[in-house]
Backbone as CSV, one residue per row, in Angstrom:
resi,resn,N_x,N_y,N_z,CA_x,CA_y,CA_z,C_x,C_y,C_z
1,UNK,-18.087,37.078,-30.569,-16.946,37.561,-29.826,-15.912,36.451,-29.689
2,UNK,-14.679,36.861,-29.641,-13.603,35.895,-29.464,-13.477,35.503,-27.996
3,UNK,-13.156,34.235,-27.780,-12.933,33.792,-26.403,-11.567,34.262,-25.941
4,UNK,-11.493,34.677,-24.701,-10.215,35.136,-24.151,-9.363,33.932,-23.771
5,UNK,-8.066,34.084,-23.977,-7.151,33.031,-23.569,-7.038,33.019,-22.057
6,UNK,-6.954,31.806,-21.511,-6.785,31.690,-20.067,-5.347,32.032,-19.715
7,UNK,-5.173,32.776,-18.657,-3.836,33.136,-18.217,-3.562,32.481,-16.869
8,UNK,-2.304,32.433,-16.499,-1.928,31.851,-15.224,-1.420,30.426,-15.397
9,UNK,-1.118,29.826,-14.287,-0.583,28.464,-14.309,-1.673,27.455,-14.635
10,UNK,-1.303,26.392,-15.341,-2.284,25.343,-15.591,-2.568,24.577,-14.300
11,UNK,-3.721,23.943,-14.191,-4.036,23.194,-12.974,-3.063,22.028,-12.768
12,UNK,-2.832,21.700,-11.507,-1.906,20.627,-11.138,-2.705,19.487,-10.524
13,UNK,-2.313,18.254,-10.833,-2.984,17.101,-10.255,-2.801,17.113,-8.735
14,UNK,-3.801,16.668,-7.974,-3.696,16.704,-6.508,-2.468,15.966,-5.965
15,UNK,-2.032,14.889,-6.611,-0.873,14.145,-6.109,0.446,14.834,-6.454
16,UNK,0.423,15.842,-7.313,1.637,16.581,-7.688,1.686,17.976,-7.066
17,UNK,0.627,18.352,-6.343,0.548,19.680,-5.750,1.579,19.818,-4.623
18,UNK,2.300,20.944,-4.599,3.284,21.206,-3.564,2.604,21.908,-2.393
19,UNK,2.901,21.437,-1.179,2.303,21.985,0.029,3.413,22.547,0.900
20,UNK,3.206,23.731,1.452,4.207,24.389,2.288,4.205,23.769,3.688
21,UNK,5.391,23.546,4.234,5.534,23.022,5.583,6.813,23.538,6.211
22,UNK,7.088,23.107,7.434,8.274,23.534,8.154,9.072,22.302,8.549
23,UNK,10.378,22.412,8.427,11.268,21.312,8.772,12.469,21.887,9.504
24,UNK,12.792,21.344,10.670,13.934,21.815,11.446,15.073,20.823,11.281
25,UNK,16.212,21.314,10.777,17.393,20.506,10.575,18.592,21.217,11.175
26,UNK,19.663,20.465,11.433,20.889,21.084,11.917,21.529,21.864,10.770
27,UNK,22.492,22.693,11.109,23.193,23.464,10.073,23.891,22.533,9.087
28,UNK,24.466,21.454,9.603,25.152,20.495,8.731,24.170,19.830,7.774
29,UNK,22.982,19.505,8.260,21.968,18.885,7.395,21.486,19.868,6.327
30,UNK,21.286,21.136,6.701,20.876,22.136,5.712,21.961,22.340,4.666
31,UNK,23.209,22.278,5.090,24.312,22.422,4.132,24.284,21.291,3.111
32,UNK,23.981,20.077,3.565,23.872,18.942,2.634,22.744,19.184,1.629
33,UNK,21.628,19.720,2.106,20.499,20.010,1.210,20.911,21.078,0.204
34,UNK,21.614,22.113,0.666,22.066,23.180,-0.247,23.028,22.640,-1.304
35,UNK,23.932,21.743,-0.874,24.922,21.195,-1.819,24.261,20.272,-2.843
36,UNK,23.339,19.429,-2.402,22.704,18.458,-3.298,21.545,19.070,-4.078
37,UNK,20.851,20.007,-3.464,19.703,20.637,-4.106,18.388,20.014,-3.670
38,UNK,17.335,20.779,-3.781,16.003,20.333,-3.384,15.536,19.135,-4.220
39,UNK,15.809,19.083,-5.539,15.378,17.905,-6.295,15.971,16.597,-5.753
40,UNK,17.224,16.642,-5.304,17.843,15.445,-4.728,17.148,15.059,-3.427
41,UNK,16.793,16.051,-2.611,16.079,15.781,-1.367,14.715,15.164,-1.646
42,UNK,14.007,15.713,-2.640,12.692,15.157,-2.997,12.816,13.718,-3.485
43,UNK,13.865,13.431,-4.245,14.084,12.065,-4.728,14.302,11.111,-3.558
44,UNK,15.111,11.521,-2.585,15.348,10.685,-1.410,14.061,10.462,-0.616
45,UNK,13.265,11.505,-0.451,12.002,11.365,0.283,11.064,10.428,-0.454
46,UNK,11.008,10.514,-1.787,10.142,9.620,-2.565,10.562,8.166,-2.418
47,UNK,11.877,7.922,-2.297,12.373,6.552,-2.182,12.305,6.016,-0.753
48,UNK,12.133,6.907,0.224,12.143,6.541,1.629,10.962,5.654,1.984
49,UNK,11.229,4.585,2.716,10.170,3.689,3.182,10.207,3.674,4.716
50,UNK,9.271,4.354,5.363,9.269,4.388,6.821,9.043,2.988,7.415
51,UNK,9.672,2.753,8.572,9.497,1.465,9.232,8.081,1.370,9.799
52,UNK,7.489,0.197,9.684,6.153,-0.026,10.240,6.276,-0.277,11.741
53,UNK,5.326,0.229,12.529,5.392,0.033,13.995,5.219,-1.414,14.416
């Protein structure tokens, strides 16, 4: 018998997996996100270095 092809999305590495969350921003901040786009926001978050306590 022939093997069936796998369907669906390929597996994603754990460090690349997207997780759903909630973020509260002002209308002006959301407008900036809409204008720049989510990829720009993700780039900024990746570059962000939080201050150590």
